[in-house]
C-alpha positions in Angstrom: 106.3 142.9 38.0 105.4 141.6 41.5 102.5 139.3 41.7 100.3 138.4 44.7 100.0 134.8 46.0 96.8 134.5 44.0 98.6 135.0 40.7 97.2 138.6 40.0 99.3 141.5 38.9 99.1 144.5 41.1 98.3 146.8 38.2 95.2 144.8 37.4 93.5 145.9 40.6 89.7 146.0 40.3 88.9 142.6 38.7 91.4 140.6 40.6 90.4 142.3 43.9 86.8 141.4 43.4 87.8 137.8 42.6 89.8 137.6 45.7 86.9 138.9 47.8 84.6 136.4 46.2 87.0 133.5 47.0 88.2 134.5 50.5 85.3 136.2 52.2 82.9 133.3 52.3 85.5 130.9 53.5 86.7 133.1 56.3 83.2 133.9 57.3 82.3 130.2 57.7 85.5 129.0 59.3 84.2 129.2 62.8 80.6 128.1 62.1 80.1 124.4 62.6 78.1 122.5 60.1 74.6 121.4 61.2 74.6 118.2 63.2 73.4 115.0 61.5 70.5 113.1 62.8 71.2 111.6 66.3 71.5 108.0 65.2 72.6 105.4 67.8 72.8 108.0 70.5 70.7 107.6 73.7 69.1 110.8 75.1 71.6 112.7 77.3 74.5 110.6 76.1 77.8 112.4 75.4 79.5 111.2 72.2 83.2 111.2 71.6 85.0 114.5 70.8 87.5 114.2 68.0 89.9 116.7 66.5 87.5 118.8 64.5 86.8 121.1 67.4 83.1 120.9 66.6 82.2 119.2 69.9 79.6 116.4 70.1 79.4 114.4 66.9 76.5 111.9 66.8 77.9 110.0 63.8 81.4 109.2 65.0 82.2 107.4 68.2 78.8 107.1 69.8 80.2 104.7 72.4 83.6 106.4 73.1 84.4 108.8 75.9 86.1 112.1 74.8 89.7 111.6 73.9 92.6 113.3 72.1 94.6 116.5 72.7 91.4 118.5 73.2 90.8 116.7 76.6 94.4 116.5 77.6 95.4 113.1 76.3 99.0 112.4 75.6 100.2 110.3 72.6 102.4 107.2 72.8 105.8 108.1 71.3 106.2 106.8 67.8 109.4 105.1 68.7 107.7 103.1 71.5 104.5 102.0 69.7 105.5 98.4 69.2 107.6 97.6 72.3 105.2 99.7 74.4 105.6 102.9 76.5 105.5 102.4 80.2 103.6 105.0 82.2 103.2 105.7 86.0 99.7 105.2 87.4 100.6 107.2 90.6 98.5 104.7 92.7 97.8 101.0 92.8 95.2 99.5 90.5 94.2 95.9 91.3 94.0 93.3 88.5 93.7 89.6 88.7 94.9 89.5 92.3 97.9 91.8 91.8 98.4 95.5 92.5 100.1 97.5 89.7 101.2 101.2 89.8 102.5 101.1 86.2 101.5 99.8 82.8 102.9 99.5 79.3 100.8 100.7 76.3 101.4 99.2 72.9 100.0 99.8 69.5 99.3 96.0 69.3 96.0 96.5 71.2 97.0 95.8 74.8 98.2 97.3 78.1 100.6 94.9 79.8 102.4 94.5 83.1 105.4 92.5 81.9 107.5 92.0 78.8 105.5 90.8 75.9 107.1 88.3 73.4 106.0 89.7 70.0 108.1 87.6 67.6 106.3 86.1 64.7 102.9 86.9 63.3 100.9 86.1 66.4 101.3 87.4 70.0 100.9 84.4 72.2 99.6 84.6 75.7 97.6 82.3 78.0 97.8 78.7 79.2 97.3 77.1 75.8 99.6 79.3 73.7 102.7 79.6 75.9 105.1 77.2 77.6 105.5 79.0 80.9 108.0 79.3 82.6 110.2 78.7 79.6 108.3 81.4 77.7 106.9 84.5 79.4 103.1 84.7 79.9 102.6 88.3 80.7 99.6 89.8 82.5 97.7 92.1 80.3 94.4 93.6 79.3 93.9 93.3 75.5 90.9 94.9 73.9 92.2 93.8 70.5 95.4 91.8 70.6 97.2 91.4 67.3 100.0 93.0 65.3 98.9 96.5 64.4 100.5 99.7 63.1 99.9 103.4 63.0 100.0 104.8 59.4 103.0 107.0 59.1 101.7 108.8 56.0 98.0 108.9 56.4 95.5 110.4 54.0 95.0 114.2 54.4 92.7 114.9 57.3 93.0 111.5 58.9 94.4 111.3 62.5 95.9 108.2 64.1 97.7 107.3 67.3 97.4 105.7 70.7 96.2 108.2 73.3 96.1 108.0 77.0 95.4 110.0 80.1 95.1 109.3 83.9 92.1 110.8 85.7 92.3 111.2 89.5 89.7 112.5 91.9 90.6 115.7 93.7 89.8 114.3 97.1 92.8 112.0 96.8 94.9 115.1 97.4 93.0 116.6 100.2 91.2 119.1 98.0 87.6 119.7 97.3 86.2 120.4 93.9 87.9 123.3 92.1 90.5 124.0 94.8 93.7 122.5 93.5 95.6 125.7 94.0 97.4 126.3 97.3 95.3 128.4 99.7 95.9 132.0 98.9 97.7 131.2 95.7 98.2 134.0 93.2 99.5 132.3 90.1 96.1 131.4 88.6 97.4 131.4 85.0 100.7 129.5 85.5 101.2 126.2 83.6 103.8 123.6 82.9 104.0 121.0 80.1 100.9 122.6 78.5 98.7 121.9 81.5 97.5 124.5 83.9 98.1 124.2 87.6 94.3 124.1 88.3 94.1 120.8 86.3 97.2 119.1 87.6 97.4 116.8 90.6 99.9 117.7 93.4 103.3 115.8 93.2 102.4 114.4 89.7 104.6 116.2 87.1 103.3 114.2 84.2 100.9 116.2 82.0 98.7 113.2 81.2 97.5 113.2 84.9 94.4 115.3 85.5 92.9 116.5 88.7 90.1 119.1 88.3 86.3 119.5 88.3 86.1 117.7 84.9 88.0 114.8 86.4 85.5 114.4 89.2 82.6 114.7 86.7 84.1 112.0 84.5 84.6 109.6 87.3 81.0 110.1 88.5 79.7 109.5 85.0 81.7 106.3 84.7 80.1 105.1 88.0 76.7 105.7 86.5 77.7 103.7 83.5 78.8 100.8 85.7 75.6 100.9 87.7 73.5 100.3 84.6 75.5 97.3 83.5 77.3 95.7 86.5 75.6 94.2 89.6 77.1 95.5 92.8 78.5 98.6 91.2 76.3 100.9 93.3 78.7 100.3 96.1 81.8 101.2 94.1 83.4 104.6 94.3 85.8 105.4 91.4 88.7 107.5 92.5 91.0 106.9 89.5 90.7 106.0 85.8 93.1 105.2 83.1 91.7 105.9 79.6 93.6 104.5 76.6 92.3 105.0 73.0 93.6 103.2 69.9 92.6 105.6 67.1 92.6 104.4 63.5 95.1 101.6 63.9 95.6 99.3 60.9 96.7 95.6 60.7 100.5 95.1 60.7 100.8 94.1 57.0 98.2 96.4 55.5 99.1 98.8 52.7 97.9 102.2 51.7 95.0 100.8 49.7 93.8 98.8 52.8 94.0 101.9 54.9 92.2 104.1 52.3 89.5 101.3 52.1 88.7 101.9 55.8 90.2 98.8 57.2 91.0 100.6 60.5 90.1 100.0 64.1 89.2 102.4 66.9 88.6 101.1 70.4 89.0 102.2 74.0 89.8 100.9 77.4 88.7 102.5 80.6 90.2 101.1 83.8 88.6 102.3 87.1 89.7 101.7 90.7 89.0 103.0 94.2 91.6 104.6 96.5 92.1 101.5 98.8 92.8 99.4 95.7 90.1 96.8 96.5 87.8 97.0 93.5 88.5 97.7 89.9 86.3 97.6 86.8 87.1 97.8 83.0 84.9 99.3 80.3 85.7 98.4 76.7 84.3 100.5 73.9 84.6 99.4 70.3 83.8 102.0 67.7 84.9 100.2 64.6 87.0 97.1 63.8 88.0 96.9 60.2 90.1 93.7 60.3 90.1 90.3 61.9 93.8 89.6 61.8 97.2 91.0 61.1 97.4 89.4 57.6 97.0 90.4 54.0 93.6 91.6 52.9 91.7 90.4 55.9 93.0 86.8 55.6 92.8 85.3 59.1 95.2 82.3 58.6 97.7 83.9 60.9 97.9 86.7 63.4 94.3 86.4 64.4 93.1 89.2 66.7 91.9 88.4 70.2 90.0 90.3 72.9 91.0 88.9 76.3 92.2 89.4 79.9 95.3 87.4 80.8 96.3 87.0 84.5 99.9 86.0 83.6 102.1 83.1 84.6 99.4 80.6 83.6 96.9 81.9 86.1 94.2 82.0 83.4 92.6 84.0 80.6 89.1 85.3 80.1 87.8 86.2 76.7 85.8 89.4 76.2 83.1 87.5 74.3 83.0 83.7 74.3 80.3 83.4 71.7 80.6 81.4 68.5 80.2 84.6 66.4 83.2 86.2 68.0 85.3 83.1 67.3 84.3 83.3 63.6 85.0 87.0 63.2 86.3 89.2 66.1 85.0 92.3 64.3 81.6 91.4 65.7 82.6 93.0 69.0 81.8 96.5 67.5 78.4 95.3 66.4 77.2 93.5 69.6 77.2 94.7 73.2 77.4 93.5 76.7 75.0 96.3 77.7 72.6 96.5 74.7 70.3 98.9 76.5 73.1 101.5 76.6 75.0 101.4 73.3 76.6 99.0 70.9 80.2 97.9 71.2 80.5 98.2 75.0 81.6 95.5 77.5 82.1 95.7 81.2 84.1 93.5 83.6 85.1 93.4 87.2 88.9 92.6 87.3 90.2 93.0 90.8 90.6 89.4 92.0 89.6 87.3 89.0 88.0 88.6 85.9 84.2 88.5 86.2 82.2 89.2 83.1 79.5 91.7 83.7 76.7 93.0 81.5 75.1 90.2 79.6 76.1 87.5 77.0 74.2 85.5 74.4 76.4 82.4 74.9 74.1 79.4 74.8 76.4 76.3 75.0 78.3 74.8 77.9 78.6 76.9 81.1 79.1 80.6 81.5 79.8 82.2 84.9 77.3 84.6 86.4 78.1 87.7 88.3 75.9 87.7 91.5 75.7 90.4 94.1 75.7 89.8 96.9 77.1 86.3 96.6 77.2 85.7 100.4 73.5 85.6 101.5 71.5 85.1 104.7 70.1 81.6 104.9 66.8 83.1 106.2 66.3 84.4 102.6 63.6 86.9 101.9 66.2 89.2 100.3 67.2 90.0 96.8 70.3 89.3 94.7 71.2 91.0 91.4 72.4 88.8 88.5 74.4 89.4 85.3 73.8 86.5 83.0 72.2 86.2 79.6 70.8 89.2 77.7 67.3 89.7 79.0 63.9 90.2 77.3 61.3 92.0 79.2 58.6 89.9 77.6 59.9 86.7 79.3 60.0 85.6 82.9 63.2 84.2 84.4 64.0 82.1 87.5 67.1 81.4 89.5 67.2 77.7 90.3 68.9 76.8 93.6 70.5 73.5 94.1 68.1 71.2 96.1 65.9 74.1 97.0 63.1 76.2 95.7 63.4 78.4 92.7 63.7 82.2 93.1 61.5 84.4 90.8 63.3 87.2 89.0 62.3 90.5 87.5 64.1 92.3 84.7 65.7 95.6 85.6 67.3 96.2 82.2 68.8 94.1 79.4 71.8 93.2 81.5 70.5 92.9 85.1 67.9 90.8 86.8 66.8 91.0 90.4 65.8 87.7 92.1 63.9 87.3 95.3 65.4 84.4 97.4 63.2 82.1 99.5 64.3 80.7 102.9 67.1 78.2 102.4 67.8 76.8 106.0 71.2 75.6 105.0 74.8 76.6 105.6 77.2 76.3 102.6 77.8 77.0 99.0 75.0 76.1 96.5 75.1 76.0 92.8 72.5 78.2 91.1 71.3 78.3 87.5 69.7 81.3 85.8 67.4 80.6 82.8 64.1 81.6 81.2 61.0 80.0 82.6 59.2 79.6 79.3 59.8 77.7 76.1 62.3 74.9 75.5 65.0 76.7 77.3 64.0 75.1 80.6 66.5 72.3 80.0 69.3 74.8 79.2 71.6 75.5 82.2 74.2 77.6 80.4 74.5 80.3 83.1 75.9 78.9 86.3 76.8 80.7 89.6 77.4 80.1 93.2 75.9 81.6 96.4 77.3 81.0 99.9 74.5 80.8 102.4 75.4 81.6 105.9 73.7 82.1 109.3 72.5 85.7 110.1 75.5 86.3 112.4 77.9 85.8 109.5 76.0 87.7 106.8 78.1 90.7 105.7 74.9 92.4 104.5 73.0 91.9 107.8 71.3 94.7 109.5 73.7 96.3 112.0 72.0 96.6 115.4 75.1 97.4 117.6 76.4 95.1 120.3 74.3 91.9 120.1 75.0 91.0 123.7 73.2 94.2 124.9 70.0 92.7 123.5 70.2 89.8 126.0 70.7 92.0 129.0 67.9 92.7 131.6 67.1 95.5 131.3 68.6 96.3 127.9 69.6 99.8 127.0 66.6 102.0 126.4 68.1 103.2 123.0 69.9 101.0 120.6 71.7 101.9 117.3 70.8 100.7 113.9 72.6 101.3 110.6 72.3 100.1 106.9 73.4 101.2 103.5 70.5 102.9 101.7 71.4 101.6 98.2 70.3 98.1 99.4 66.6 99.2 99.0 64.6 100.3 96.0 61.1 101.7 96.0 58.7 98.8 95.3 56.0 101.3 94.1 58.1 102.3 91.1 57.5 100.4 87.9 61.0 99.0 87.3 59.8 97.5 84.0 59.6 101.1 82.7 62.5 101.5 80.3 62.9 105.2 81.5 63.9 104.0 84.9 67.7 104.0 85.5 69.4 102.2 88.3 71.6 105.2 88.8 68.5 107.4 89.4 68.4 108.6 93.0 64.6 108.6 93.1 64.6 104.8 92.8 66.0 104.6 96.3 63.5 106.9 98.0 61.3 104.5 100.0 59.7 104.2 103.5 61.3 101.5 105.5 59.7 99.7 108.5 61.7 98.0 111.3 59.9 94.8 112.1 60.3 92.4 115.0 60.0 88.8 113.8 59.6 86.1 116.4 60.9 82.6 115.9 59.9 79.3 117.5 59.8 75.6 116.4 57.8 72.6 117.4 58.1 68.9 116.8 56.0 67.7 113.9 55.3 63.9 114.2 54.3 63.6 110.6 57.6 64.8 109.1 59.6 63.6 112.1 61.4 66.9 112.5 61.0 70.3 114.0 58.9 72.7 112.0 60.1 76.4 112.2 57.7 79.3 112.6 58.5 82.9 111.8 55.9 85.4 112.7 55.8 89.2 112.4 55.1 90.5 115.9 55.4 94.3 115.6 56.8 97.3 113.8 59.1 99.3 116.0 59.6 102.4 113.8 59.5 103.8 110.3 62.4 105.5 108.6 62.9 107.3 105.3 65.6 105.8 103.2 68.1 108.5 102.3 68.9 108.6 98.7 71.2 111.6 98.4 74.6 111.3 96.7 76.8 110.8 99.8 74.7 107.9 101.0 75.9 105.8 98.0 78.7 104.7 100.3 77.9 106.2 103.7 75.6 104.1 106.0 72.4 105.6 107.3 72.5 105.6 111.2 69.3 105.7 113.3 68.2 105.0 116.9 65.7 102.6 118.3 63.6 103.4 121.4 62.8 100.0 122.9 60.1 101.4 125.1 57.9 102.4 122.1 56.3 100.1 119.5 54.7 101.8 116.5 52.3 99.0 115.6 51.4 95.5 116.9 50.5 92.6 114.7 49.1 90.6 117.6 45.8 90.8 119.3 45.5 91.9 122.9 45.0 88.2 124.0 48.1 87.1 121.9 50.2 89.9 123.5 49.4 88.6 127.0 49.7 84.9 126.1 51.3 83.9 122.7 54.0 86.6 122.9 55.9 84.7 125.6 56.3 81.6 123.4 58.7 83.5 121.1 61.9 83.4 123.2 64.1 84.5 120.3 63.7 86.4 117.1 65.3 89.0 114.9 64.8 92.4 113.4 64.0 93.0 109.7 64.2 96.2 107.8 62.0 96.1 104.8 59.9 98.5 102.7 56.5 99.3 104.2 53.7 97.6 102.3 51.0 100.0 101.0 48.1 97.8 102.4 49.8 97.0 105.7 47.2 95.6 108.1 47.1 93.7 111.3 46.8 90.4 109.6 49.8 91.0 107.5 52.3 88.2 107.9 54.5 88.6 104.9 57.2 91.2 104.5 58.9 92.4 101.4 62.6 91.6 100.7 64.9 93.4 103.1 67.8 93.1 105.6 67.8 90.8 108.6 69.7 91.3 111.9 71.5 88.8 114.1 69.3 86.7 116.5 68.2 88.6 119.6 66.2 88.0 122.7 62.6 89.3 122.7 62.2 89.7 126.5 62.2 93.5 126.3 58.8 93.3 124.4 57.1 91.6 127.3 56.6 94.8 129.2 56.4 97.2 126.3 52.8 98.6 126.0 51.8 96.0 128.6 48.8 97.4 130.5 50.2 96.2 133.8 53.3 98.5 133.4 51.9 101.4 131.4 52.5 104.7 133.2 52.8 108.3 132.1 55.9 109.0 134.2 59.2 107.2 134.7 60.3 106.0 138.1 62.9 103.6 139.5 60.2 101.6 141.2 58.4 101.0 137.9 61.6 100.0 136.2 62.4 97.5 138.9 59.0 96.0 138.6 59.6 95.5 134.8 62.9 93.8 135.5 61.4 91.6 138.1 58.6 90.6 135.8 61.0 89.6 133.1 63.2 87.6 135.5 60.2 85.8 136.9 58.8 85.0 133.5 62.2 83.7 132.3 62.5 81.5 135.3 59.1 79.9 134.6 60.1 79.3 131.0 63.3 77.6 132.1 61.4 75.3 134.5 58.9 74.4 131.8 61.7 73.6 129.4 63.5 71.4 131.9 60.4 69.5 132.7 
């Protein structure tokens, strides 16, 4: 007699049917109901955790530091036949790395993305100056989050997923389209697709299904920029237009067996490579979720095939380790426990990799020397501006200083665990100076482990200077009545906000909402017989205007442009007598844009850190608000009188100077 698939005879209907209902009904009713989420351990508020293959969405236990990956977000999987040798993919644009431009890369299960053939004979993959005999042996350029012989389990345990996944994310504006408008204008095939990817997600002229171009792509790139701002100095000026995301999911050491895999000796880690459209800047974010082995050897024995985490420039141009600390040298697995941005999440490290590899975030290295990442590293010699520093991991309870070679020290404030902001004094020197970053208290004063370099230049060569248009126009008589001025708003932060507050994020737009004053600073020098040299004097003469620093999204990269009316001065810092007598002793000076002090008074002579312009002549101030030339109407006769006064006064100064 015919039996059902549950082993019940059809003539025994009632009892078996009830049994089937009891077994099947609860299961089917709960199939689409996700289990309650576990406690949010190790997940920062608002942080999106990795999405795995369960379809349940955010999982606060697994992959707290990974970006979403897998087929659910459009990832492709490296072909099983190309896991060891590597699968080469097209990047569809140029990504800079270590001084080169690459529009391709090779993905391997052995924990690297390379740009040349990798010699993988033997138990250890050798790269770098010390391990290869170049040019007899190849020394390939590569980024290696975890370089050692690895494998993908071919017969994994039930429910376990493995593989190397990748996708390329491009911004829609690269293809002349705004957000959500990838279809041709007037297109009717809204539901068409190819290779499993809808047209609305694909990028024009990119037939590969791992390339994504949609609203989610733009959101992902914006989110990565926010991550970089929190851990890398200077990242506020970076616009990510493309990203390569590669995820090594549940890889095992090359010689591990089924028992090792079942014991959890697996590794999951991720590489995110970001670049802008011109190919000038690129950054790398490394996320380590779990590292279950130290080497490609039996039972975690590290006598051979030791795993490395490094960036290799290739052809003996140099290598940079991800973590140079002693703990990493003992056991590379520590990468998943520590972090270069401890205020964000564990197991995350950030680097700038376009020209040479510059470690960002922070490090706990304490011996020898360790390079700092400083932005900007070309600075005005007049000082009174700020630089941001990536060095050692910071403690808000300590104070830090930036020691400048043969000059004063610069006090620093802690923005977060990875970034400190230092206020530079006046340097009065042209050239490169070595700087040391260190705590100010305790026995660490003698420790100079974090070393960097700053190039001090005159104001005319400062790339961060305040742009005031054609400098020669400021020396004309009469100068133009209206002059342009421009600056990048992200160079200023609100001094009234408590940056020590842990809830303040560098990526928060409110941090850049500040009132800026445009000040005129006069300069003169006099001979000091005691020190046998000229003593410089900088004095704040007036405030021309006040501007609101624009903090909207588009002004992250766009300069703010304003106009200056030279016939109006908002506030003088000179008395009436000084305006008629002392003012003429300041032949030259410069403009400085700085946040307005809350208690700004007439006797104020100190400005907050800001941007300085090129040197200009101050002759146009001699007749501004001068009672002799104040009128309610404009006439050619009055303008000629102003010009004649400036010419006569300048001639008198020249005669005094010659005498």
